PDB file of N, CA, C and O in Angstrom:
ATOM      1  N   MET A   1       8.075 109.672-132.527  1.00  0.00           N
ATOM      2  CA  MET A   1       7.687 110.699-131.578  1.00  0.00           C
ATOM      3  C   MET A   1       8.566 110.577-130.339  1.00  0.00           C
ATOM      4  O   MET A   1       8.839 109.471-129.874  1.00  0.00           O
ATOM      5  N   SER A   2       9.000 111.692-129.815  1.00  0.00           N
ATOM      6  CA  SER A   2       9.854 111.658-128.640  1.00  0.00           C
ATOM      7  C   SER A   2       9.034 111.365-127.389  1.00  0.00           C
ATOM      8  O   SER A   2       7.814 111.527-127.367  1.00  0.00           O
ATOM      9  N   GLN A   3       9.732 110.935-126.366  1.00  0.00           N
ATOM     10  CA  GLN A   3       9.082 110.592-125.107  1.00  0.00           C
ATOM     11  C   GLN A   3       8.482 111.836-124.461  1.00  0.00           C
ATOM     12  O   GLN A   3       9.097 112.902-124.453  1.00  0.00           O
ATOM     13  N   PHE A   4       7.284 111.690-123.926  1.00  0.00           N
ATOM     14  CA  PHE A   4       6.611 112.797-123.255  1.00  0.00           C
ATOM     15  C   PHE A   4       7.332 113.129-121.957  1.00  0.00           C
ATOM     16  O   PHE A   4       7.852 112.244-121.277  1.00  0.00           O
ATOM     17  N   ASN A   5       7.356 114.401-121.626  1.00  0.00           N
ATOM     18  CA  ASN A   5       7.951 114.857-120.379  1.00  0.00           C
ATOM     19  C   ASN A   5       6.955 115.791-119.706  1.00  0.00           C
ATOM     20  O   ASN A   5       6.367 116.651-120.361  1.00  0.00           O
ATOM     21  N   SER A   6       6.767 115.628-118.421  1.00  0.00           N
ATOM     22  CA  SER A   6       5.748 116.404-117.707  1.00  0.00           C
ATOM     23  C   SER A   6       6.242 117.770-117.227  1.00  0.00           C
ATOM     24  O   SER A   6       5.574 118.407-116.413  1.00  0.00           O
ATOM     25  N   LYS A   7       7.389 118.230-117.710  1.00  0.00           N
ATOM     26  CA  LYS A   7       7.935 119.515-117.255  1.00  0.00           C
ATOM     27  C   LYS A   7       6.957 120.667-117.461  1.00  0.00           C
ATOM     28  O   LYS A   7       6.817 121.524-116.589  1.00  0.00           O
ATOM     29  N   ARG A   8       6.286 120.694-118.596  1.00  0.00           N
ATOM     30  CA  ARG A   8       5.360 121.804-118.861  1.00  0.00           C
ATOM     31  C   ARG A   8       4.149 121.755-117.938  1.00  0.00           C
ATOM     32  O   ARG A   8       3.628 122.797-117.541  1.00  0.00           O
ATOM     33  N   ILE A   9       3.709 120.573-117.602  1.00  0.00           N
ATOM     34  CA  ILE A   9       2.595 120.449-116.658  1.00  0.00           C
ATOM     35  C   ILE A   9       3.023 121.020-115.314  1.00  0.00           C
ATOM     36  O   ILE A   9       2.313 121.827-114.713  1.00  0.00           O
ATOM     37  N   LYS A  10       4.187 120.593-114.854  1.00  0.00           N
ATOM     38  CA  LYS A  10       4.686 121.048-113.553  1.00  0.00           C
ATOM     39  C   LYS A  10       4.947 122.551-113.551  1.00  0.00           C
ATOM     40  O   LYS A  10       4.621 123.240-112.584  1.00  0.00           O
ATOM     41  N   LYS A  11       5.531 123.055-114.629  1.00  0.00           N
ATOM     42  CA  LYS A  11       5.835 124.486-114.730  1.00  0.00           C
ATOM     43  C   LYS A  11       4.554 125.321-114.714  1.00  0.00           C
ATOM     44  O   LYS A  11       4.467 126.322-114.003  1.00  0.00           O
ATOM     45  N   THR A  12       3.568 124.904-115.497  1.00  0.00           N
ATOM     46  CA  THR A  12       2.310 125.645-115.569  1.00  0.00           C
ATOM     47  C   THR A  12       1.586 125.609-114.231  1.00  0.00           C
ATOM     48  O   THR A  12       1.049 126.623-113.785  1.00  0.00           O
ATOM     49  N   ALA A  13       1.570 124.454-113.594  1.00  0.00           N
ATOM     50  CA  ALA A  13       0.932 124.337-112.282  1.00  0.00           C
ATOM     51  C   ALA A  13       1.630 125.241-111.268  1.00  0.00           C
ATOM     52  O   ALA A  13       0.970 125.925-110.486  1.00  0.00           O
ATOM     53  N   ARG A  14       2.945 125.245-111.280  1.00  0.00           N
ATOM     54  CA  ARG A  14       3.712 126.079-110.347  1.00  0.00           C
ATOM     55  C   ARG A  14       3.413 127.561-110.578  1.00  0.00           C
ATOM     56  O   ARG A  14       3.231 128.315-109.622  1.00  0.00           O
ATOM     57  N   MET A  15       3.361 127.979-111.847  1.00  0.00           N
ATOM     58  CA  MET A  15       3.081 129.384-112.167  1.00  0.00           C
ATOM     59  C   MET A  15       1.690 129.799-111.691  1.00  0.00           C
ATOM     60  O   MET A  15       1.474 130.953-111.319  1.00  0.00           O
ATOM     61  N   LYS A  16       0.752 128.857-111.705  1.00  0.00           N
ATOM     62  CA  LYS A  16      -0.622 129.159-111.295  1.00  0.00           C
ATOM     63  C   LYS A  16      -0.882 128.794-109.833  1.00  0.00           C
ATOM     64  O   LYS A  16      -2.015 128.844-109.354  1.00  0.00           O
ATOM     65  N   LYS A  17       0.202 128.425-109.133  1.00  0.00           N
ATOM     66  CA  LYS A  17       0.121 128.055-107.717  1.00  0.00           C
ATOM     67  C   LYS A  17      -0.872 126.909-107.477  1.00  0.00           C
ATOM     68  O   LYS A  17      -1.672 126.933-106.542  1.00  0.00           O
ATOM     69  N   ILE A  18      -0.789 125.915-108.354  1.00  0.00           N
ATOM     70  CA  ILE A  18      -1.640 124.734-108.261  1.00  0.00           C
ATOM     71  C   ILE A  18      -0.803 123.586-107.710  1.00  0.00           C
ATOM     72  O   ILE A  18       0.293 123.315-108.201  1.00  0.00           O
ATOM     73  N   VAL A  19      -1.316 122.924-106.703  1.00  0.00           N
ATOM     74  CA  VAL A  19      -0.644 121.758-106.130  1.00  0.00           C
ATOM     75  C   VAL A  19      -0.930 120.561-107.039  1.00  0.00           C
ATOM     76  O   VAL A  19      -2.086 120.250-107.326  1.00  0.00           O
ATOM     77  N   LEU A  20       0.136 119.894-107.487  1.00  0.00           N
ATOM     78  CA  LEU A  20      -0.022 118.790-108.434  1.00  0.00           C
ATOM     79  C   LEU A  20      -0.947 117.699-107.907  1.00  0.00           C
ATOM     80  O   LEU A  20      -1.788 117.186-108.645  1.00  0.00           O
ATOM     81  N   LYS A  21      -0.797 117.352-106.657  1.00  0.00           N
ATOM     82  CA  LYS A  21      -1.640 116.304-106.064  1.00  0.00           C
ATOM     83  C   LYS A  21      -3.115 116.697-106.143  1.00  0.00           C
ATOM     84  O   LYS A  21      -3.967 115.868-106.461  1.00  0.00           O
ATOM     85  N   ASP A  22      -3.410 117.965-105.853  1.00  0.00           N
ATOM     86  CA  ASP A  22      -4.795 118.448-105.917  1.00  0.00           C
ATOM     87  C   ASP A  22      -5.321 118.413-107.351  1.00  0.00           C
ATOM     88  O   ASP A  22      -6.470 118.041-107.591  1.00  0.00           O
ATOM     89  N   MET A  23      -4.469 118.804-108.301  1.00  0.00           N
ATOM     90  CA  MET A  23      -4.864 118.797-109.709  1.00  0.00           C
ATOM     91  C   MET A  23      -5.187 117.379-110.169  1.00  0.00           C
ATOM     92  O   MET A  23      -6.219 117.137-110.795  1.00  0.00           O
ATOM     93  N   LEU A  24      -4.295 116.448-109.853  1.00  0.00           N
ATOM     94  CA  LEU A  24      -4.505 115.064-110.275  1.00  0.00           C
ATOM     95  C   LEU A  24      -5.777 114.492-109.662  1.00  0.00           C
ATOM     96  O   LEU A  24      -6.535 113.789-110.330  1.00  0.00           O
ATOM     97  N   GLU A  25      -6.007 114.796-108.395  1.00  0.00           N
ATOM     98  CA  GLU A  25      -7.218 114.322-107.725  1.00  0.00           C
ATOM     99  C   GLU A  25      -8.465 114.908-108.386  1.00  0.00           C
ATOM    100  O   GLU A  25      -9.434 114.191-108.635  1.00  0.00           O
ATOM    101  N   ALA A  26      -8.441 116.205-108.667  1.00  0.00           N
ATOM    102  CA  ALA A  26      -9.589 116.864-109.298  1.00  0.00           C
ATOM    103  C   ALA A  26      -9.858 116.305-110.697  1.00  0.00           C
ATOM    104  O   ALA A  26     -11.000 116.282-111.156  1.00  0.00           O
ATOM    105  N   CYS A  27      -8.799 115.856-111.367  1.00  0.00           N
ATOM    106  CA  CYS A  27      -8.935 115.290-112.711  1.00  0.00           C
ATOM    107  C   CYS A  27      -9.278 113.800-112.682  1.00  0.00           C
ATOM    108  O   CYS A  27      -9.505 113.188-113.726  1.00  0.00           O
ATOM    109  N   GLY A  28      -9.313 113.225-111.481  1.00  0.00           N
ATOM    110  CA  GLY A  28      -9.616 111.804-111.367  1.00  0.00           C
ATOM    111  C   GLY A  28      -8.464 110.912-111.792  1.00  0.00           C
ATOM    112  O   GLY A  28      -8.673 109.788-112.248  1.00  0.00           O
ATOM    113  N   LEU A  29      -7.238 111.422-111.640  1.00  0.00           N
ATOM    114  CA  LEU A  29      -6.053 110.673-112.050  1.00  0.00           C
ATOM    115  C   LEU A  29      -5.256 110.228-110.827  1.00  0.00           C
ATOM    116  O   LEU A  29      -5.313 110.860-109.772  1.00  0.00           O
ATOM    117  N   ALA A  30      -4.525 109.149-110.981  1.00  0.00           N
ATOM    118  CA  ALA A  30      -3.714 108.615-109.890  1.00  0.00           C
ATOM    119  C   ALA A  30      -2.536 109.539-109.595  1.00  0.00           C
ATOM    120  O   ALA A  30      -2.071 110.275-110.465  1.00  0.00           O
ATOM    121  N   GLU A  31      -2.065 109.486-108.353  1.00  0.00           N
ATOM    122  CA  GLU A  31      -0.940 110.333-107.944  1.00  0.00           C
ATOM    123  C   GLU A  31       0.331 110.041-108.735  1.00  0.00           C
ATOM    124  O   GLU A  31       1.179 110.921-108.876  1.00  0.00           O
ATOM    125  N   ASN A  32       0.477 108.829-109.249  1.00  0.00           N
ATOM    126  CA  ASN A  32       1.692 108.470-109.983  1.00  0.00           C
ATOM    127  C   ASN A  32       1.582 108.735-111.487  1.00  0.00           C
ATOM    128  O   ASN A  32       2.448 108.307-112.250  1.00  0.00           O
ATOM    129  N   THR A  33       0.546 109.424-111.915  1.00  0.00           N
ATOM    130  CA  THR A  33       0.328 109.684-113.339  1.00  0.00           C
ATOM    131  C   THR A  33       1.513 110.395-113.980  1.00  0.00           C
ATOM    132  O   THR A  33       1.976 109.981-115.043  1.00  0.00           O
ATOM    133  N   LEU A  34       2.011 111.455-113.355  1.00  0.00           N
ATOM    134  CA  LEU A  34       3.108 112.220-113.953  1.00  0.00           C
ATOM    135  C   LEU A  34       4.402 111.414-113.984  1.00  0.00           C
ATOM    136  O   LEU A  34       5.141 111.471-114.967  1.00  0.00           O
ATOM    137  N   SER A  35       4.681 110.668-112.925  1.00  0.00           N
ATOM    138  CA  SER A  35       5.907 109.863-112.937  1.00  0.00           C
ATOM    139  C   SER A  35       5.808 108.758-113.981  1.00  0.00           C
ATOM    140  O   SER A  35       6.810 108.402-114.601  1.00  0.00           O
ATOM    141  N   ASN A  36       4.614 108.213-114.182  1.00  0.00           N
ATOM    142  CA  ASN A  36       4.433 107.217-115.242  1.00  0.00           C
ATOM    143  C   ASN A  36       4.699 107.827-116.612  1.00  0.00           C
ATOM    144  O   ASN A  36       5.312 107.193-117.470  1.00  0.00           O
ATOM    145  N   MET A  37       4.240 109.058-116.815  1.00  0.00           N
ATOM    146  CA  MET A  37       4.476 109.739-118.090  1.00  0.00           C
ATOM    147  C   MET A  37       5.968 109.926-118.328  1.00  0.00           C
ATOM    148  O   MET A  37       6.448 109.758-119.449  1.00  0.00           O
ATOM    149  N   ASN A  38       6.698 110.269-117.281  1.00  0.00           N
ATOM    150  CA  ASN A  38       8.133 110.512-117.412  1.00  0.00           C
ATOM    151  C   ASN A  38       8.941 109.230-117.561  1.00  0.00           C
ATOM    152  O   ASN A  38      10.075 109.262-118.038  1.00  0.00           O
ATOM    153  N   SER A  39       8.366 108.109-117.158  1.00  0.00           N
ATOM    154  CA  SER A  39       9.111 106.850-117.232  1.00  0.00           C
ATOM    155  C   SER A  39       8.914 106.133-118.563  1.00  0.00           C
ATOM    156  O   SER A  39       9.323 104.983-118.722  1.00  0.00           O
ATOM    157  N   GLY A  40       8.291 106.813-119.509  1.00  0.00           N
ATOM    158  CA  GLY A  40       8.181 106.236-120.839  1.00  0.00           C
ATOM    159  C   GLY A  40       6.794 105.787-121.235  1.00  0.00           C
ATOM    160  O   GLY A  40       6.573 105.421-122.390  1.00  0.00           O
ATOM    161  N   ARG A  41       5.863 105.805-120.316  1.00  0.00           N
ATOM    162  CA  ARG A  41       4.493 105.435-120.679  1.00  0.00           C
ATOM    163  C   ARG A  41       3.852 106.582-121.444  1.00  0.00           C
ATOM    164  O   ARG A  41       3.897 107.734-121.012  1.00  0.00           O
ATOM    165  N   THR A  42       3.268 106.263-122.558  1.00  0.00           N
ATOM    166  CA  THR A  42       2.600 107.278-123.363  1.00  0.00           C
ATOM    167  C   THR A  42       1.313 107.696-122.659  1.00  0.00           C
ATOM    168  O   THR A  42       0.473 106.853-122.344  1.00  0.00           O
ATOM    169  N   PRO A  43       1.157 108.996-122.412  1.00  0.00           N
ATOM    170  CA  PRO A  43      -0.057 109.445-121.723  1.00  0.00           C
ATOM    171  C   PRO A  43      -1.283 109.309-122.618  1.00  0.00           C
ATOM    172  O   PRO A  43      -1.210 109.514-123.829  1.00  0.00           O
ATOM    173  N   LEU A  44      -2.393 108.966-122.010  1.00  0.00           N
ATOM    174  CA  LEU A  44      -3.645 108.912-122.756  1.00  0.00           C
ATOM    175  C   LEU A  44      -4.059 110.327-123.134  1.00  0.00           C
ATOM    176  O   LEU A  44      -3.903 111.260-122.346  1.00  0.00           O
ATOM    177  N   SER A  45      -4.581 110.479-124.329  1.00  0.00           N
ATOM    178  CA  SER A  45      -5.010 111.812-124.764  1.00  0.00           C
ATOM    179  C   SER A  45      -6.102 112.353-123.850  1.00  0.00           C
ATOM    180  O   SER A  45      -6.175 113.560-123.618  1.00  0.00           O
ATOM    181  N   SER A  46      -6.946 111.476-123.335  1.00  0.00           N
ATOM    182  CA  SER A  46      -8.012 111.930-122.436  1.00  0.00           C
ATOM    183  C   SER A  46      -7.432 112.480-121.132  1.00  0.00           C
ATOM    184  O   SER A  46      -7.966 113.438-120.574  1.00  0.00           O
ATOM    185  N   ASN A  47      -6.351 111.884-120.648  1.00  0.00           N
ATOM    186  CA  ASN A  47      -5.709 112.391-119.432  1.00  0.00           C
ATOM    187  C   ASN A  47      -5.053 113.741-119.681  1.00  0.00           C
ATOM    188  O   ASN A  47      -5.142 114.643-118.848  1.00  0.00           O
ATOM    189  N   LEU A  48      -4.393 113.882-120.827  1.00  0.00           N
ATOM    190  CA  LEU A  48      -3.782 115.170-121.162  1.00  0.00           C
ATOM    191  C   LEU A  48      -4.847 116.245-121.316  1.00  0.00           C
ATOM    192  O   LEU A  48      -4.639 117.390-120.914  1.00  0.00           O
ATOM    193  N   ALA A  49      -5.981 115.883-121.894  1.00  0.00           N
ATOM    194  CA  ALA A  49      -7.072 116.851-122.060  1.00  0.00           C
ATOM    195  C   ALA A  49      -7.602 117.302-120.703  1.00  0.00           C
ATOM    196  O   ALA A  49      -7.871 118.488-120.507  1.00  0.00           O
ATOM    197  N   LYS A  50      -7.754 116.371-119.768  1.00  0.00           N
ATOM    198  CA  LYS A  50      -8.219 116.725-118.422  1.00  0.00           C
ATOM    199  C   LYS A  50      -7.248 117.689-117.745  1.00  0.00           C
ATOM    200  O   LYS A  50      -7.656 118.680-117.141  1.00  0.00           O
ATOM    201  N   ILE A  51      -5.956 117.382-117.856  1.00  0.00           N
ATOM    202  CA  ILE A  51      -4.938 118.227-117.232  1.00  0.00           C
ATOM    203  C   ILE A  51      -4.905 119.600-117.896  1.00  0.00           C
ATOM    204  O   ILE A  51      -4.837 120.621-117.211  1.00  0.00           O
ATOM    205  N   ALA A  52      -4.953 119.629-119.222  1.00  0.00           N
ATOM    206  CA  ALA A  52      -4.941 120.908-119.943  1.00  0.00           C
ATOM    207  C   ALA A  52      -6.151 121.755-119.567  1.00  0.00           C
ATOM    208  O   ALA A  52      -6.024 122.960-119.348  1.00  0.00           O
ATOM    209  N   ASP A  53      -7.313 121.137-119.491  1.00  0.00           N
ATOM    210  CA  ASP A  53      -8.520 121.869-119.089  1.00  0.00           C
ATOM    211  C   ASP A  53      -8.360 122.442-117.685  1.00  0.00           C
ATOM    212  O   ASP A  53      -8.715 123.593-117.434  1.00  0.00           O
ATOM    213  N   TYR A  54      -7.832 121.645-116.786  1.00  0.00           N
ATOM    214  CA  TYR A  54      -7.654 122.094-115.400  1.00  0.00           C
ATOM    215  C   TYR A  54      -6.671 123.259-115.328  1.00  0.00           C
ATOM    216  O   TYR A  54      -6.875 124.212-114.577  1.00  0.00           O
ATOM    217  N   LEU A  55      -5.601 123.170-116.121  1.00  0.00           N
ATOM    218  CA  LEU A  55      -4.569 124.214-116.103  1.00  0.00           C
ATOM    219  C   LEU A  55      -4.928 125.415-116.981  1.00  0.00           C
ATOM    220  O   LEU A  55      -4.274 126.455-116.909  1.00  0.00           O
ATOM    221  N   GLY A  56      -5.957 125.273-117.799  1.00  0.00           N
ATOM    222  CA  GLY A  56      -6.356 126.368-118.679  1.00  0.00           C
ATOM    223  C   GLY A  56      -5.376 126.602-119.811  1.00  0.00           C
ATOM    224  O   GLY A  56      -5.122 127.744-120.197  1.00  0.00           O
ATOM    225  N   CYS A  57      -4.827 125.522-120.343  1.00  0.00           N
ATOM    226  CA  CYS A  57      -3.898 125.639-121.467  1.00  0.00           C
ATOM    227  C   CYS A  57      -4.263 124.587-122.510  1.00  0.00           C
ATOM    228  O   CYS A  57      -5.168 123.779-122.302  1.00  0.00           O
ATOM    229  N   SER A  58      -3.557 124.606-123.619  1.00  0.00           N
ATOM    230  CA  SER A  58      -3.857 123.648-124.682  1.00  0.00           C
ATOM    231  C   SER A  58      -3.049 122.363-124.509  1.00  0.00           C
ATOM    232  O   SER A  58      -1.976 122.362-123.906  1.00  0.00           O
ATOM    233  N   VAL A  59      -3.579 121.284-125.044  1.00  0.00           N
ATOM    234  CA  VAL A  59      -2.852 120.015-125.057  1.00  0.00           C
ATOM    235  C   VAL A  59      -1.589 120.167-125.899  1.00  0.00           C
ATOM    236  O   VAL A  59      -0.543 119.613-125.559  1.00  0.00           O
ATOM    237  N   ASP A  60      -1.682 120.912-126.991  1.00  0.00           N
ATOM    238  CA  ASP A  60      -0.501 121.139-127.836  1.00  0.00           C
ATOM    239  C   ASP A  60       0.633 121.774-127.038  1.00  0.00           C
ATOM    240  O   ASP A  60       1.799 121.436-127.242  1.00  0.00           O
ATOM    241  N   TYR A  61       0.301 122.685-126.137  1.00  0.00           N
ATOM    242  CA  TYR A  61       1.326 123.301-125.290  1.00  0.00           C
ATOM    243  C   TYR A  61       1.964 122.248-124.383  1.00  0.00           C
ATOM    244  O   TYR A  61       3.187 122.200-124.250  1.00  0.00           O
ATOM    245  N   LEU A  62       1.144 121.414-123.765  1.00  0.00           N
ATOM    246  CA  LEU A  62       1.679 120.375-122.881  1.00  0.00           C
ATOM    247  C   LEU A  62       2.564 119.396-123.641  1.00  0.00           C
ATOM    248  O   LEU A  62       3.537 118.873-123.097  1.00  0.00           O
ATOM    249  N   LEU A  63       2.221 119.152-124.900  1.00  0.00           N
ATOM    250  CA  LEU A  63       3.004 118.230-125.724  1.00  0.00           C
ATOM    251  C   LEU A  63       4.267 118.869-126.295  1.00  0.00           C
ATOM    252  O   LEU A  63       5.110 118.178-126.867  1.00  0.00           O
ATOM    253  N   GLY A  64       4.399 120.184-126.141  1.00  0.00           N
ATOM    254  CA  GLY A  64       5.568 120.868-126.680  1.00  0.00           C
ATOM    255  C   GLY A  64       5.450 121.184-128.159  1.00  0.00           C
ATOM    256  O   GLY A  64       6.446 121.489-128.813  1.00  0.00           O
ATOM    257  N   ARG A  65       4.237 121.112-128.689  1.00  0.00           N
ATOM    258  CA  ARG A  65       4.021 121.396-130.112  1.00  0.00           C
ATOM    259  C   ARG A  65       3.901 122.885-130.380  1.00  0.00           C
ATOM    260  O   ARG A  65       3.965 123.322-131.529  1.00  0.00           O
ATOM    261  N   THR A  66       3.726 123.668-129.316  1.00  0.00           N
ATOM    262  CA  THR A  66       3.680 125.120-129.411  1.00  0.00           C
ATOM    263  C   THR A  66       4.216 125.695-128.106  1.00  0.00           C
ATOM    264  O   THR A  66       4.151 125.057-127.055  1.00  0.00           O
ATOM    265  N   ASP A  67       4.739 126.896-128.193  1.00  0.00           N
ATOM    266  CA  ASP A  67       5.198 127.576-126.984  1.00  0.00           C
ATOM    267  C   ASP A  67       4.128 128.506-126.433  1.00  0.00           C
ATOM    268  O   ASP A  67       4.333 129.165-125.413  1.00  0.00           O
ATOM    269  N   ASN A  68       2.993 128.556-127.109  1.00  0.00           N
ATOM    270  CA  ASN A  68       1.879 129.398-126.690  1.00  0.00           C
ATOM    271  C   ASN A  68       0.887 128.548-125.898  1.00  0.00           C
ATOM    272  O   ASN A  68       0.264 127.647-126.460  1.00  0.00           O
ATOM    273  N   PRO A  69       0.732 128.820-124.604  1.00  0.00           N
ATOM    274  CA  PRO A  69      -0.184 128.006-123.804  1.00  0.00           C
ATOM    275  C   PRO A  69      -1.664 128.317-124.038  1.00  0.00           C
ATOM    276  O   PRO A  69      -2.536 127.605-123.541  1.00  0.00           O
ATOM    277  N   GLU A  70      -1.943 129.378-124.793  1.00  0.00           N
ATOM    278  CA  GLU A  70      -3.332 129.787-125.015  1.00  0.00           C
ATOM    279  C   GLU A  70      -4.115 128.710-125.751  1.00  0.00           C
ATOM    280  O   GLU A  70      -3.583 127.996-126.601  1.00  0.00           O
ATOM    281  N   ILE A  71      -5.380 128.615-125.404  1.00  0.00           N
ATOM    282  CA  ILE A  71      -6.279 127.675-126.063  1.00  0.00           C
ATOM    283  C   ILE A  71      -6.862 128.371-127.282  1.00  0.00           C
ATOM    284  O   ILE A  71      -7.440 129.452-127.169  1.00  0.00           O
ATOM    285  N   ASN A  72      -6.713 127.756-128.436  1.00  0.00           N
ATOM    286  CA  ASN A  72      -7.263 128.319-129.671  1.00  0.00           C
ATOM    287  C   ASN A  72      -8.622 127.712-129.938  1.00  0.00           C
ATOM    288  O   ASN A  72      -8.770 126.492-130.011  1.00  0.00           O
ATOM    289  N   HIS A  73      -9.611 128.574-130.083  1.00  0.00           N
ATOM    290  CA  HIS A  73     -10.973 128.092-130.354  1.00  0.00           C
ATOM    291  C   HIS A  73     -11.310 128.293-131.799  1.00  0.00           C
ATOM    292  O   HIS A  73     -12.412 127.952-132.228  1.00  0.00           O
TER     293      HIS A  73
END
């Protein structure tokens, strides 16, 4: 599996005018969470789920497994 990159998180937050620091705080995550993800640490699925829920997109979208950010129910 390739290394996770937080570009989609940042892009989605920017498009929705969400401040990353505010999002991380609301999700109960540390401010360095995204930089840790980019430095090679594998993100916890629970953290990705929190971020996806906050951003209103799917975890698969954040992982780059789909280009469709919509949540499929």
